MOPAC internal coordinates of N, CA, C and O (Angstrom, degrees):
PM7 1SCF
backbone

  N    0.0000 0     0.00 0     0.00 0    0    0    0
  C    1.4374 1     0.00 0     0.00 0    1    0    0
  C    1.5222 1   108.71 1     0.00 0    2    1    0
  O    1.2310 1   119.27 1   -46.33 1    3    2    1
  N    1.3254 1   119.00 1   133.67 1    3    2    1
  C    1.4597 1   119.97 1  -178.80 1    5    3    2
  C    1.5126 1   112.34 1   -68.98 1    6    5    3
  O    1.2310 1   121.07 1   -25.03 1    7    6    5
  N    1.3137 1   115.56 1   154.97 1    7    6    5
  C    1.4562 1   120.52 1   176.91 1    9    7    6
  C    1.5207 1   109.26 1   -67.04 1   10    9    7
  O    1.2310 1   120.92 1   -27.58 1   11   10    9
  N    1.3194 1   115.84 1   152.42 1   11   10    9
  C    1.4600 1   120.03 1   178.50 1   13   11   10
  C    1.5165 1   109.61 1   -66.91 1   14   13   11
  O    1.2310 1   120.23 1   131.63 1   15   14   13
  N    1.3116 1   117.17 1   -48.37 1   15   14   13
  C    1.4530 1   121.86 1  -177.55 1   17   15   14
  C    1.5195 1   107.27 1  -158.71 1   18   17   15
  O    1.2310 1   120.24 1   -56.98 1   19   18   17
  N    1.3183 1   117.14 1   123.02 1   19   18   17
  C    1.4700 1   120.30 1  -179.33 1   21   19   18
  C    1.5213 1   112.91 1   -65.39 1   22   21   19
  O    1.2310 1   120.14 1   162.76 1   23   22   21
  N    1.3377 1   117.33 1   -17.24 1   23   22   21
  C    1.4599 1   120.58 1   179.52 1   25   23   22
  C    1.5307 1   113.08 1   -79.25 1   26   25   23
  O    1.2310 1   119.96 1   163.50 1   27   26   25
  N    1.3227 1   117.68 1   -16.50 1   27   26   25
  C    1.4660 1   120.64 1  -177.20 1   29   27   26
  C    1.5196 1   109.33 1   -71.83 1   30   29   27
  O    1.2310 1   120.69 1   -57.79 1   31   30   29
  N    1.3362 1   116.29 1   122.21 1   31   30   29
  C    1.4566 1   121.52 1   179.73 1   33   31   30
  C    1.5083 1   112.84 1  -119.42 1   34   33   31
  O    1.2310 1   120.69 1   159.72 1   35   34   33
  N    1.3416 1   116.29 1   -20.28 1   35   34   33
  C    1.4632 1   120.62 1  -178.47 1   37   35   34
  C    1.5196 1   109.59 1  -141.71 1   38   37   35
  O    1.2310 1   121.80 1   -24.34 1   39   38   37
  N    1.3114 1   114.16 1   155.66 1   39   38   37
  C    1.4557 1   121.63 1   174.94 1   41   39   38
  C    1.5141 1   107.23 1  -118.36 1   42   41   39
  O    1.2310 1   120.38 1   -63.74 1   43   42   41
  N    1.3212 1   116.88 1   116.26 1   43   42   41
  C    1.4644 1   121.42 1   179.39 1   45   43   42
  C    1.5106 1   110.05 1  -101.37 1   46   45   43
  O    1.2310 1   120.56 1   -47.63 1   47   46   45
  N    1.3228 1   116.53 1   132.37 1   47   46   45
  C    1.4636 1   121.37 1  -179.25 1   49   47   46
  C    1.5197 1   108.40 1  -124.04 1   50   49   47
  O    1.2310 1   120.96 1   -49.88 1   51   50   49
  N    1.3360 1   115.76 1   130.12 1   51   50   49
  C    1.4604 1   120.41 1   178.69 1   53   51   50
  C    1.5209 1   109.42 1  -132.94 1   54   53   51
  O    1.2310 1   120.72 1     4.27 1   55   54   53
  N    1.3203 1   116.22 1  -175.73 1   55   54   53
  C    1.4636 1   120.85 1   179.50 1   57   55   54
  C    1.5271 1   111.92 1   -67.82 1   58   57   55
  O    1.2310 1   119.98 1   161.34 1   59   58   57
  N    1.3258 1   117.64 1   -18.66 1   59   58   57
  C    1.4629 1   119.90 1  -176.49 1   61   59   58
  C    1.5152 1   114.49 1  -106.90 1   62   61   59
  O    1.2310 1   119.79 1   159.68 1   63   62   61
  N    1.3370 1   118.00 1   -20.32 1   63   62   61
  C    1.4546 1   117.91 1  -177.89 1   65   63   62
  C    1.5131 1   114.10 1   178.70 1   66   65   63
  O    1.2310 1   122.09 1    12.20 1   67   66   65
  N    1.3297 1   113.61 1  -167.80 1   67   66   65
  C    1.4590 1   123.31 1  -178.33 1   69   67   66
  C    1.5299 1   107.55 1  -121.10 1   70   69   67
  O    1.2310 1   120.83 1   -42.89 1   71   70   69
  N    1.3232 1   116.02 1   137.11 1   71   70   69
  C    1.4586 1   120.55 1  -179.64 1   73   71   70
  C    1.5216 1   110.38 1  -124.31 1   74   73   71
  O    1.2310 1   121.03 1   -42.22 1   75   74   73
  N    1.3264 1   115.63 1   137.78 1   75   74   73
  C    1.4554 1   122.33 1   172.44 1   77   75   74
  C    1.5199 1   106.12 1   -94.70 1   78   77   75
  O    1.2310 1   120.51 1   -54.51 1   79   78   77
  N    1.3312 1   116.63 1   125.49 1   79   78   77
  C    1.4585 1   121.70 1  -167.80 1   81   79   78
  C    1.5228 1   111.32 1  -125.89 1   82   81   79
  O    1.2310 1   121.22 1   -37.35 1   83   82   81
  N    1.3369 1   115.27 1   142.65 1   83   82   81
  C    1.4621 1   122.43 1   172.58 1   85   83   82
  C    1.5261 1   108.13 1  -114.47 1   86   85   83
  O    1.2310 1   120.80 1   -44.98 1   87   86   85
  N    1.3252 1   116.08 1   135.02 1   87   86   85
  C    1.4660 1   121.53 1   178.37 1   89   87   86
  C    1.5258 1   108.81 1  -106.94 1   90   89   87
  O    1.2310 1   120.84 1   -48.30 1   91   90   89
  N    1.3244 1   116.00 1   131.70 1   91   90   89
  C    1.4605 1   121.85 1   178.10 1   93   91   90
  C    1.5178 1   108.71 1  -122.08 1   94   93   91
  O    1.2310 1   121.26 1   -56.22 1   95   94   93
  N    1.3307 1   115.20 1   123.78 1   95   94   93
  C    1.4695 1   120.60 1   179.48 1   97   95   94
  C    1.5233 1   109.84 1  -119.46 1   98   97   95
  O    1.2310 1   121.58 1   -44.04 1   99   98   97
  N    1.3055 1   114.58 1   135.96 1   99   98   97
  C    1.4626 1   121.44 1   169.35 1  101   99   98
  C    1.5203 1   106.94 1  -127.10 1  102  101   99
  O    1.2310 1   120.61 1     3.80 1  103  102  101
  N    1.3115 1   116.43 1  -176.20 1  103  102  101
  C    1.4682 1   118.90 1   179.95 1  105  103  102
  C    1.5267 1   112.02 1   -68.16 1  106  105  103
  O    1.2310 1   119.99 1   159.52 1  107  106  105
  N    1.3366 1   117.63 1   -20.48 1  107  106  105
  C    1.4663 1   120.23 1  -177.58 1  109  107  106
  C    1.5242 1   114.53 1  -117.44 1  110  109  107
  O    1.2310 1   119.57 1   165.14 1  111  110  109
  N    1.3215 1   118.43 1   -14.86 1  111  110  109
  C    1.4680 1   120.19 1  -177.53 1  113  111  110
  C    1.5170 1   111.81 1  -133.64 1  114  113  111
  O    1.2310 1   121.40 1   -21.49 1  115  114  113
  N    1.3009 1   114.93 1   158.51 1  115  114  113
  C    1.4586 1   122.99 1   175.37 1  117  115  114
  C    1.5295 1   105.96 1  -143.72 1  118  117  115
  O    1.2310 1   120.32 1   -76.51 1  119  118  117
  N    1.3291 1   116.99 1   103.49 1  119  118  117
  C    1.4669 1   120.23 1  -173.78 1  121  119  118
  C    1.5254 1   112.02 1  -121.27 1  122  121  119
  O    1.2310 1   121.48 1   -27.47 1  123  122  121
  N    1.3220 1   114.77 1   152.53 1  123  122  121
  C    1.4539 1   122.33 1   173.79 1  125  123  122
  C    1.5170 1   108.45 1  -114.29 1  126  125  123
  O    1.2310 1   120.46 1   -44.59 1  127  126  125
  N    1.3306 1   116.73 1   135.41 1  127  126  125
  C    1.4562 1   121.68 1   178.92 1  129  127  126
  C    1.5220 1   108.30 1  -123.50 1  130  129  127
  O    1.2310 1   120.69 1   -54.86 1  131  130  129
  N    1.3275 1   116.29 1   125.14 1  131  130  129
  C    1.4579 1   121.11 1   177.34 1  133  131  130
  C    1.5273 1   107.78 1   -78.47 1  134  133  131
  O    1.2310 1   120.77 1   -60.41 1  135  134  133
  N    1.3320 1   116.13 1   119.59 1  135  134  133
  C    1.4589 1   121.30 1   179.97 1  137  135  134
  C    1.5219 1   110.82 1   -84.61 1  138  137  135
  O    1.2310 1   120.84 1   138.06 1  139  138  137
  N    1.3268 1   116.01 1   -41.94 1  139  138  137
  C    1.4593 1   120.71 1  -179.74 1  141  139  138
  C    1.5206 1   109.65 1  -156.57 1  142  141  139
  O    1.2310 1   120.64 1   -32.57 1  143  142  141
  N    1.3331 1   116.39 1   147.43 1  143  142  141
  C    1.4537 1   122.97 1   179.82 1  145  143  142
  C    1.5231 1   109.55 1  -124.75 1  146  145  143
  O    1.2310 1   121.03 1   -41.80 1  147  146  145
  N    1.3326 1   115.64 1   138.20 1  147  146  145
  C    1.4652 1   122.01 1   176.74 1  149  147  146
  C    1.5164 1   107.81 1  -125.62 1  150  149  147
  O    1.2310 1   120.38 1   -53.65 1  151  150  149
  N    1.3145 1   116.87 1   126.35 1  151  150  149
  C    1.4575 1   121.08 1   175.44 1  153  151  150
  C    1.5208 1   109.66 1   -69.17 1  154  153  151
  O    1.2310 1   120.23 1   -31.04 1  155  154  153
  N    1.3242 1   117.17 1   148.96 1  155  154  153
  C    1.4678 1   120.27 1   179.85 1  157  155  154
  C    1.5250 1   111.54 1   -58.93 1  158  157  155
  O    1.2310 1   120.46 1   146.65 1  159  158  157
  N    1.3398 1   116.73 1   -33.35 1  159  158  157
  C    1.4573 1   120.47 1   179.71 1  161  159  158
  C    1.5289 1   112.39 1   -65.46 1  162  161  159
  O    1.2310 1   120.08 1   156.62 1  163  162  161
  N    1.3420 1   117.46 1   -23.38 1  163  162  161
  C    1.4634 1   121.81 1  -179.45 1  165  163  162
  C    1.5237 1   112.81 1   -79.68 1  166  165  163
  O    1.2310 1   120.13 1   155.75 1  167  166  165
  N    1.3184 1   117.35 1   -24.25 1  167  166  165
  C    1.4650 1   121.02 1  -174.23 1  169  167  166
  C    1.5165 1   110.05 1   -75.63 1  170  169  167
  O    1.2310 1   121.52 1   -59.67 1  171  170  169
  N    1.3384 1   114.69 1   120.33 1  171  170  169
  C    1.4668 1   120.48 1  -179.36 1  173  171  170
  C    1.5170 1   112.46 1   -86.46 1  174  173  171
  O    1.2310 1   120.73 1   140.41 1  175  174  173
  N    1.3477 1   116.21 1   -39.59 1  175  174  173
  C    1.4695 1   119.47 1  -173.50 1  177  175  174
  C    1.5307 1   109.43 1  -160.35 1  178  177  175
  O    1.2310 1   120.60 1   -37.34 1  179  178  177
  N    1.3193 1   116.46 1   142.66 1  179  178  177
  C    1.4635 1   122.76 1   173.28 1  181  179  178
  C    1.5189 1   106.85 1  -129.06 1  182  181  179
  O    1.2310 1   120.67 1   -48.80 1  183  182  181
  N    1.3390 1   116.32 1   131.20 1  183  182  181
  C    1.4653 1   118.94 1   179.16 1  185  183  182
  C    1.5221 1   110.09 1  -138.01 1  186  185  183
  O    1.2310 1   121.61 1   -24.34 1  187  186  185
  N    1.3163 1   114.52 1   155.66 1  187  186  185
  C    1.4523 1   123.60 1   177.28 1  189  187  186
  C    1.5280 1   107.15 1   -92.89 1  190  189  187
  O    1.2310 1   120.26 1   -74.83 1  191  190  189
  N    1.3298 1   117.10 1   105.17 1  191  190  189
  C    1.4581 1   121.69 1  -176.07 1  193  191  190
  C    1.5211 1   110.83 1   -76.50 1  194  193  191
  O    1.2310 1   120.62 1   131.59 1  195  194  193
  N    1.3243 1   116.41 1   -48.41 1  195  194  193
  C    1.4526 1   123.67 1   177.22 1  197  195  194
  C    1.5261 1   107.47 1  -138.31 1  198  197  195
  O    1.2310 1   120.54 1     6.84 1  199  198  197
  N    1.3071 1   116.57 1  -173.16 1  199  198  197
  C    1.4650 1   120.54 1  -176.40 1  201  199  198
  C    1.5277 1   112.09 1   -57.67 1  202  201  199
  O    1.2310 1   119.57 1   136.89 1  203  202  201
  N    1.3159 1   118.42 1   -43.11 1  203  202  201
  C    1.4639 1   122.17 1  -175.73 1  205  203  202
  C    1.5330 1   112.67 1  -116.11 1  206  205  203
  O    1.2310 1   119.94 1  -157.48 1  207  206  205
  N    1.3224 1   117.72 1    22.52 1  207  206  205
  C    1.4596 1   121.14 1  -175.39 1  209  207  206
  C    1.5165 1   110.83 1  -131.83 1  210  209  207
  O    1.2310 1   120.96 1   -47.08 1  211  210  209
  N    1.3529 1   115.77 1   132.92 1  211  210  209
  C    1.4603 1   119.92 1   174.86 1  213  211  210
  C    1.5294 1   109.43 1  -121.54 1  214  213  211
  O    1.2310 1   121.67 1   -25.27 1  215  214  213
  N    1.3028 1   114.40 1   154.73 1  215  214  213
  C    1.4541 1   122.84 1  -179.73 1  217  215  214
  C    1.5316 1   107.24 1  -121.60 1  218  217  215
  O    1.2310 1   120.24 1   -57.78 1  219  218  217
  N    1.3253 1   117.14 1   122.22 1  219  218  217
  C    1.4616 1   122.46 1   178.90 1  221  219  218
  C    1.5219 1   107.73 1  -112.87 1  222  221  219
  O    1.2310 1   120.56 1   -53.16 1  223  222  221
  N    1.3224 1   116.54 1   126.84 1  223  222  221
  C    1.4610 1   119.97 1   179.17 1  225  223  222
  C    1.5205 1   110.34 1  -114.30 1  226  225  223
  O    1.2310 1   121.83 1   -52.38 1  227  226  225
  N    1.3207 1   114.10 1   127.62 1  227  226  225
  C    1.4571 1   122.07 1   174.25 1  229  227  226
  C    1.5277 1   106.08 1  -129.29 1  230  229  227
  O    1.2310 1   119.25 1   -15.21 1  231  230  229
  N    1.3194 1   119.04 1   164.79 1  231  230  229
  C    1.4618 1   119.72 1  -179.05 1  233  231  230
  C    1.5357 1   112.15 1   -54.91 1  234  233  231
  O    1.2310 1   120.61 1   -58.83 1  235  234  233
  N    1.3156 1   116.43 1   121.17 1  235  234  233
  C    1.4538 1   122.10 1   177.71 1  237  235  234
  C    1.5101 1   116.13 1    81.94 1  238  237  235
  O    1.2310 1   119.32 1   178.54 1  239  238  237
  N    1.3301 1   118.90 1    -1.46 1  239  238  237
  C    1.4617 1   121.54 1  -178.82 1  241  239  238
  C    1.5190 1   111.15 1  -142.24 1  242  241  239
  O    1.2310 1   122.13 1   -31.29 1  243  242  241
  N    1.3137 1   113.53 1   148.71 1  243  242  241
  C    1.4634 1   121.82 1   170.97 1  245  243  242
  C    1.5196 1   106.04 1  -130.09 1  246  245  243
  O    1.2310 1   120.52 1   -62.29 1  247  246  245
  N    1.3173 1   116.61 1   117.71 1  247  246  245
  C    1.4508 1   121.96 1  -175.28 1  249  247  246
  C    1.5244 1   109.06 1  -111.39 1  250  249  247
  O    1.2310 1   120.66 1   -58.50 1  251  250  249
  N    1.3230 1   116.35 1   121.50 1  251  250  249
  C    1.4565 1   121.26 1   177.84 1  253  251  250
  C    1.5208 1   108.14 1  -111.79 1  254  253  251
  O    1.2310 1   120.81 1   -56.08 1  255  254  253
  N    1.3242 1   116.05 1   123.92 1  255  254  253
  C    1.4680 1   122.04 1  -178.48 1  257  255  254
  C    1.5198 1   109.86 1  -120.26 1  258  257  255
  O    1.2310 1   120.79 1   -40.83 1  259  258  257
  N    1.3308 1   116.09 1   139.17 1  259  258  257
  C    1.4557 1   122.34 1  -178.67 1  261  259  258
  C    1.5212 1   109.72 1  -123.69 1  262  261  259
  O    1.2310 1   120.94 1   -38.20 1  263  262  261
  N    1.3261 1   115.82 1   141.80 1  263  262  261
  C    1.4619 1   121.66 1   176.81 1  265  263  262
  C    1.5214 1   108.90 1  -129.88 1  266  265  263
  O    1.2310 1   120.57 1   -37.16 1  267  266  265
  N    1.3129 1   116.52 1   142.84 1  267  266  265
  C    1.4590 1   120.78 1   177.29 1  269  267  266
  C    1.5115 1   111.76 1   -83.61 1  270  269  267
  O    1.2310 1   120.26 1   173.22 1  271  270  269
  N    1.3207 1   117.11 1    -6.78 1  271  270  269
  C    1.4603 1   121.04 1  -178.47 1  273  271  270
  C    1.4998 1   110.99 1  -105.16 1  274  273  271
  O    1.2310 1   120.10 1   180.00 1  275  274  273

């Protein structure tokens, strides 16, 4: 299954939703950029596909994220 977005490096979870995040580091800066946000009410289902892979389903989208850790 293809990756949702090659730019996604982190998954942020808060009381209001889930965020797909990209981290950019240079010698002088370290920034986080929110690529996409999903409200908790939008999430239909989350499942553990493999040991390091999760599948998030929202209306009209299926997002599969993989981590090496």
